[in-house]
C-alpha positions in Angstrom: 8.4 -7.5 -42.3 11.1 -9.8 -43.8 10.3 -13.5 -43.5 13.1 -16.0 -42.8 13.8 -18.4 -45.6 12.0 -21.3 -43.9 8.9 -19.2 -43.3 8.8 -18.2 -47.0 9.2 -21.8 -48.0 6.3 -22.9 -45.8 4.2 -20.4 -47.9 5.6 -21.8 -51.1 4.6 -25.3 -50.1 1.1 -24.2 -49.1 0.7 -22.7 -52.6 1.9 -25.7 -54.5 5.5 -24.7 -55.1 8.0 -27.5 -54.6 10.8 -27.1 -52.0 13.6 -29.4 -50.9 12.9 -31.9 -48.1 14.1 -30.6 -44.7 13.3 -29.0 -41.4 14.2 -26.2 -39.0 16.4 -27.0 -36.0 17.3 -24.9 -32.9 20.2 -27.0 -31.6 22.7 -29.6 -32.8 20.8 -32.3 -30.8 17.8 -32.0 -33.1 19.9 -33.1 -36.1 18.8 -36.7 -36.6 17.0 -38.6 -39.4 18.0 -35.8 -41.8 18.2 -36.2 -45.6 21.8 -36.7 -46.7 23.8 -35.2 -48.2 22.4 -32.0 -46.8 22.7 -28.2 -46.9 22.7 -26.3 -43.6 21.5 -22.7 -43.8 21.6 -20.0 -41.1 18.2 -18.4 -40.8 18.9 -14.7 -41.0 17.5 -12.0 -43.2 20.7 -10.8 -44.8 22.0 -11.1 -48.3 25.2 -12.9 -49.1 24.8 -15.6 -46.4 27.0 -18.0 -48.4 29.9 -15.6 -48.7 29.6 -14.8 -45.0 29.8 -18.5 -44.1 26.1 -19.1 -43.3 25.5 -21.9 -45.8 27.4 -25.2 -45.5 27.1 -28.7 -46.8 27.4 -32.0 -44.8 27.5 -35.6 -45.9 26.8 -37.3 -42.5 24.8 -36.5 -39.4 28.1 -36.2 -37.4 29.4 -33.6 -39.9 26.0 -31.8 -39.8 26.0 -31.6 -36.0 29.5 -30.1 -36.1 28.4 -27.5 -38.7 25.4 -26.7 -36.5 27.5 -26.2 -33.5 29.7 -23.8 -35.4 26.8 -21.8 -36.8 24.3 -21.6 -33.9 25.1 -18.5 -31.9 27.5 -17.1 -34.5 27.0 -13.6 -35.8 26.6 -13.1 -39.6 27.1 -9.4 -40.5 26.2 -8.6 -36.9 23.0 -10.7 -36.8 22.9 -13.7 -34.4 22.0 -17.1 -35.8 19.2 -18.7 -33.7 17.8 -21.3 -36.2 19.1 -23.5 -39.0 17.3 -24.9 -42.0 18.6 -28.4 -42.7 17.5 -29.7 -46.1 18.4 -32.2 -48.8 21.1 -31.2 -51.3 19.5 -30.8 -54.8 21.5 -31.7 -57.9 21.1 -28.6 -60.1 21.0 -28.6 -63.9 19.9 -24.9 -64.4 19.1 -21.9 -62.1 16.3 -19.4 -62.8 15.4 -16.1 -61.1 11.8 -15.2 -60.5 10.2 -12.3 -58.5 7.2 -10.2 -58.0 7.6 -6.6 -56.6 5.9 -3.2 -56.8 7.0 -0.6 -59.4 5.8 2.6 -57.8 6.9 4.7 -60.7 4.5 2.8 -63.0 1.9 2.1 -60.3 2.0 -1.5 -61.3 3.2 -4.9 -60.1 6.5 -6.1 -61.7 7.2 -9.7 -62.6 10.9 -10.2 -63.3 12.6 -13.4 -64.5 16.0 -14.4 -65.8 17.6 -17.6 -66.9 20.7 -16.5 -64.9 19.5 -17.4 -61.4 21.7 -18.0 -58.4 23.2 -14.5 -58.2 22.0 -11.2 -57.0 19.6 -9.5 -59.4 21.9 -6.5 -59.5 24.6 -8.7 -61.0 22.5 -9.8 -63.9 22.8 -7.7 -67.1 19.7 -5.8 -68.0 19.3 -7.5 -71.3 19.1 -10.8 -69.5 16.2 -9.8 -67.3 12.6 -10.2 -68.5 10.2 -7.6 -67.1 6.4 -7.9 -67.3 4.3 -5.1 -65.7 0.9 -6.1 -64.3 -2.1 -3.8 -63.8 -3.1 -4.3 -60.1 -6.7 -3.7 -61.0 -6.8 -6.4 -63.6 -4.3 -8.8 -62.0 -1.9 -11.4 -63.5 -3.2 -12.6 -66.9 -2.3 -15.8 -68.8 -0.5 -13.8 -71.5 1.8 -12.1 -68.9 3.0 -15.5 -67.7 3.2 -16.9 -71.3 5.5 -14.1 -72.4 7.9 -14.8 -69.5 7.8 -18.6 -69.8 8.5 -18.6 -73.5 11.6 -16.5 -73.1 12.9 -18.7 -70.2 13.3 -21.6 -72.7 12.2 -24.4 -70.4 10.5 -27.7 -71.5 8.2 -28.1 -68.4 6.2 -24.9 -69.1 3.1 -26.0 -67.2 5.1 -26.4 -64.0 6.8 -23.0 -64.2 3.5 -21.4 -65.2 2.0 -22.8 -62.0 4.9 -21.6 -59.9 4.6 -18.0 -61.2 0.8 -18.1 -60.6 1.4 -19.4 -57.1 4.0 -16.7 -56.4 1.5 -14.1 -57.5 -1.2 -15.5 -55.2 1.2 -15.2 -52.3 2.1 -11.7 -53.3 -1.6 -10.6 -53.3 -2.9 -12.8 -50.4 -0.2 -11.7 -48.0 0.1 -8.0 -49.0 3.7 -8.4 -50.1 6.3 -5.9 -51.3 8.5 -8.7 -52.6 8.2 -12.4 -53.4 11.4 -13.8 -54.8 12.8 -17.3 -55.7 16.5 -17.2 -56.4 17.4 -19.8 -57.5 14.5 -21.8 -58.8 16.4 -25.0 -59.6 15.8 -27.2 -62.6 17.0 -30.6 -61.3 18.5 -33.5 -63.3 15.1 -35.2 -63.0 13.6 -32.1 -64.7 11.7 -30.9 -61.6 11.5 -27.3 -60.6 12.4 -26.7 -56.9 12.6 -23.4 -55.0 16.0 -23.5 -53.3 15.6 -20.1 -51.5 12.9 -17.7 -50.6 12.8 -14.0 -50.0 9.4 -12.5 -48.9 8.8 -9.0 -47.6 5.3 -8.3 -46.2 4.0 -4.7 -45.8 4.2 -3.9 -42.1 0.9 -2.0 -42.2 -1.0 -5.2 -43.3 0.4 -7.5 -40.6 -2.9 -7.3 -38.7 -4.4 -9.3 -41.5 -1.9 -12.1 -41.2 -1.8 -13.5 -37.6 -0.1 -16.6 -39.0 3.1 -14.7 -39.7 5.5 -14.3 -36.7 8.2 -11.7 -36.6 11.6 -13.5 -36.3 14.0 -11.1 -37.9 16.9 -10.8 -35.5 18.2 -7.8 -37.4 15.4 -5.6 -36.0 16.4 -3.5 -33.0 14.6 -5.0 -29.9 13.3 -1.6 -28.9 12.0 -1.0 -32.4 10.2 -4.4 -32.3 8.6 -3.5 -29.0 7.6 -0.1 -30.4 6.0 -1.7 -33.4 4.0 -4.0 -31.2 2.7 -0.9 -29.3 1.9 0.9 -32.5 4.6 3.6 -32.0 6.9 4.7 -34.8 10.5 4.4 -33.6 13.7 4.7 -35.6 17.3 4.2 -34.4 19.9 6.6 -35.7 23.6 7.2 -35.1 23.7 10.2 -32.7 23.1 10.7 -29.0 20.0 12.9 -28.8 16.5 11.3 -28.4 13.8 13.1 -30.4 10.1 12.8 -29.6 7.7 14.7 -31.8 4.2 14.3 -33.2 3.9 14.0 -37.0 6.5 13.0 -39.6 6.9 16.6 -40.8 7.6 18.0 -37.4 10.0 15.1 -36.6 12.0 15.8 -39.8 12.1 19.5 -39.1 13.4 18.7 -35.6 16.2 16.5 -37.0 17.2 19.3 -39.4 17.2 21.9 -36.6 19.5 19.7 -34.5 21.8 19.2 -37.5 21.9 23.0 -38.0 23.4 23.4 -34.5 25.8 20.5 -34.7 23.6 17.9 -32.9 22.9 14.4 -34.0 19.7 12.4 -33.2 20.3 8.9 -31.9 16.7 7.9 -32.1 13.4 9.5 -33.1 10.0 8.6 -31.9 6.9 9.9 -33.6 3.8 10.2 -31.4 1.6 10.8 -34.4 -1.9 11.9 -33.5 -2.2 10.1 -30.2 -4.2 11.8 -27.4 -3.7 8.9 -24.9 -1.7 9.6 -21.8 -0.8 5.9 -21.5 0.6 5.9 -25.1 2.8 8.9 -24.3 4.0 7.2 -21.1 4.9 4.1 -23.2 6.8 6.3 -25.7 8.9 7.8 -23.0 9.6 4.4 -21.5 10.9 3.3 -24.9 13.0 6.4 -25.2 14.5 5.6 -21.7 15.5 2.2 -22.9 17.3 3.7 -25.9 19.5 5.6 -23.4 20.0 9.0 -25.2 22.2 11.6 -23.6 19.4 14.2 -23.8 15.7 14.0 -24.8 14.3 16.7 -27.1 10.5 16.9 -26.9 9.0 19.0 -29.8 5.2 19.1 -29.7 2.7 20.9 -31.8 -0.7 20.4 -30.1 -3.5 19.8 -32.6 -5.1 16.4 -32.6 -2.6 15.6 -29.8 -3.2 18.0 -27.0 -0.2 19.5 -25.3 -1.4 18.7 -21.7 -2.0 15.0 -22.7 1.7 14.7 -23.6 2.8 16.6 -20.5 0.8 14.3 -18.3 2.4 11.3 -19.9 5.9 12.8 -19.3 5.0 13.6 -15.7 3.8 10.0 -15.0 7.1 8.6 -16.2 9.2 11.0 -14.2 7.2 10.6 -11.0 7.0 6.8 -11.2 10.3 5.8 -12.7 12.5 9.0 -13.1 14.5 9.9 -16.2 18.3 10.0 -15.9 19.0 12.4 -18.8 18.0 16.1 -19.3 14.8 16.9 -21.1 14.4 19.9 -23.4 10.8 20.7 -24.3 9.3 23.0 -26.9 5.5 23.0 -26.8 3.0 24.9 -28.9 -0.7 24.5 -29.6 -3.8 23.3 -27.8 -3.6 23.6 -24.0 0.0 24.6 -24.1 -0.3 26.8 -21.0 -1.6 23.8 -19.0 1.2 21.7 -20.4 3.8 24.1 -19.4 2.5 24.1 -15.8 2.5 20.3 -15.6 6.0 20.1 -17.0 7.2 22.9 -14.6 6.0 20.8 -11.7 7.9 17.9 -13.1 11.1 20.0 -13.2 11.1 20.7 -17.0 11.0 24.3 -18.4 9.6 24.5 -21.9 11.3 26.9 -24.3 9.5 29.1 -26.9 11.2 28.1 -30.2 12.4 25.1 -32.0 15.7 26.7 -32.7 16.3 27.4 -29.0 15.3 23.8 -28.1 17.6 22.4 -30.7 20.5 24.6 -29.5 20.0 23.6 -25.9 19.7 19.9 -26.6 22.9 20.0 -28.7 24.7 21.8 -25.8 23.6 19.2 -23.3 24.6 16.3 -25.7 28.1 17.8 -26.0 28.8 18.1 -22.3 
């Protein structure tokens, strides 16, 4: 889960990292008693907000309200702006880049730093980036931080040492995949202030962090609903809805469709569920995605075939499904499942190839 800038800054402040004075607003009417001059930032989880017109300055409340009116409701790279962060403008002397991430190739945490902050990390030459790998079993050690701080060439070493330590604690405490400050500003008063935040939390650990609220508008609303229900749902570019159980079977189904010239528009992985209600919810989500045809490919193991068939029958009998359904079912209780589907008006075919070919033909009509 990607946190919005203001959410990340709330965490920074909680862990002793300085941030500019400011607050979040949802409307232009809320802009009063703000620090001036100020910077007004659209709260969206996209890169390049400034270039897209999502960050503007204002010298008066009247000017700030006008900027807010222009930004609220606007779309930046297709993402609607619902909230703005209004904060004091900081006079910058230097900009520093800092981040913690996971280097899967080395099975270690990676601390990166550069004295060339304020630009995308991809734009910084490799020789200007300091990298320090951290053993996750041992954790961040004082010598790791000292190596980075010494090469950053700053006078207030204690302050930046504390900032790096605070970032690491956030990284570990919140099961993060990324914690980034870019830029960390050195002000004219020689204070270090985090002017931006980028934090990504592992989705599978969100149950441990009820204080974090999903506010990323870039996420498909159906995908968000699926996540809340514990169902794996991914939007693609085609017009065939794929429902399968297990990642391997799902990928094989997508390959089979491609082989016959079909394109999946969404895939939904039932995983190992053996709950009729869960299957019903999955088909309701698929209905909302409005595919031209639904391809159900099921291998009954942990998930029994008749369980899925009952879920499909429930949706059809209670709500109906407007598009054709092609089913291929193998495994535990497949005979019972075929009978249930037949009563619901769905004939199950024998092979994946036949199912993929039929689904593609329906999608092209």
